[in-house]
Structures are given as structure tokens and as C-alpha cells.
N, C-alpha and C positions, 0 to 999 in steps of 0.2 A: 904735936904735929910740928914738923920742922920744914922751913922753906929753904931750899938750896938755890941761891942766886946763880951759881955756876951751871947747874942743870937747866934752870930757866933760860939762861943765855944760850945754852946749847940747843934747846928746843927752838928758840927764835931763829938761830942760825940755820938749823936744819930745815925749818919751814921756808926761810928765805931761799936757800939753795935749791930746795925742791921745786921752786917756781922759776929757777934759773935767773934770779935777780942778784945784781951786785948790791953792796951796801949803799953805794951812791944812788942807785935807782930807787931802792926801797925807801931810803931816807928822804929823797925828794918827793916820792908819792905820799909819804906820811907827814911831811912838813917838819922834819927834825934834822939835826945836823948828823953828818956821817960819824963824827966823833961820839955823839951820844949813842947812836945805834951800835957802834963798835964797842962802847963800854957796856952796853946791855948784853951783847953777844959774848963778851969775855967774862961776864958775871961780876963786873965792877959796879954796875948800877942796875936798878930795876925800872925806873921811870915812874912817872905819876900814874895814878889810877886811870887817867884819861889815855895815857900812852899804852898801858896794858890792854885796855878795852879796844883801842884803835888797832893794836896788833892782832888781838883775837878776832875782831871783825874782819880785818883785812885777809887773814888766813882762813877764816871760817872755821875756827876751832873754839872750844869752850874755854872759859877762864880757868876752869879746873885743870884742863889739859895743859894750858900754857903755864900756869903757876905750879902745878903739882905733878904733871905728867900723867894724869888720869882723865878718862873721859868724864864728862859732866854727869852721866847717868849711872855710873857704876854702883852707887849706893843711894841714888836719888829716888824721889817719889815716882818718877816716870817708870823706872824699872819695877818698883813694887806694884804699880798699877798693871803693868804688862803681865807680871806673874799672877796676880789675882785673876785677870781676864783669862789667861791660859789655864789656870786651875779650874775655873768655872766651866770652860769649854770641855776640858777633859772629864769633869764630873758629869756633864750632860751626855757626852759620848758613852761613858760607862753605864749610865742609866738606860740608854737605848739598846746597848748590846747585852745587858744582863737580864 
């Protein structure tokens, strides 16, 4: 697995812009310098785990999305459980109609 800092930075920038926030506004709300946020968005820095979690919480996205560009449940336990439930329901329906 490979982590791409540039793509991570692009996702942060896209999320910020989607909320109509300037770098100054977001950095103030998160308690970081504009310079630090700018470095994250350009892919020059990642930030501490606390910063990454703060960004994910602020934008209401998963860490998996923020760091890797994938939703957190693409291959997770939640998806497997949903599939098992769906299969069980389909099997019950099949028994009723056959």
C-alpha cells in the first residue's frame, strides 16, 4: 500500500473548497497556522495524527477517505455484515416463493 501525500492534500483542499472556506478561515477554526494548512494542501506535510483526525471530524469523512481516497466501509466489517443480512433476507424470500 502506498500513501500519496499530494493526493491527500488535494482531498483536504477539495473538502475545504466544497464548504466555501478560505485557508485562513479553516486554519482559524482548527487552530493551526495558514502556512501549515497550505503545506498540507500542497502535499508537503501530512500533519500529526491529531490534525488528521481533526480534519476528518471537521469534514465528517472517514480517515480512510482522507488518507487513501476510499470510503471507510469499502472492504470493512460493516459491508460484510450488510451483505450477510441481504443474503439472509433473499434466502427467506426464496423459501416463501418456492
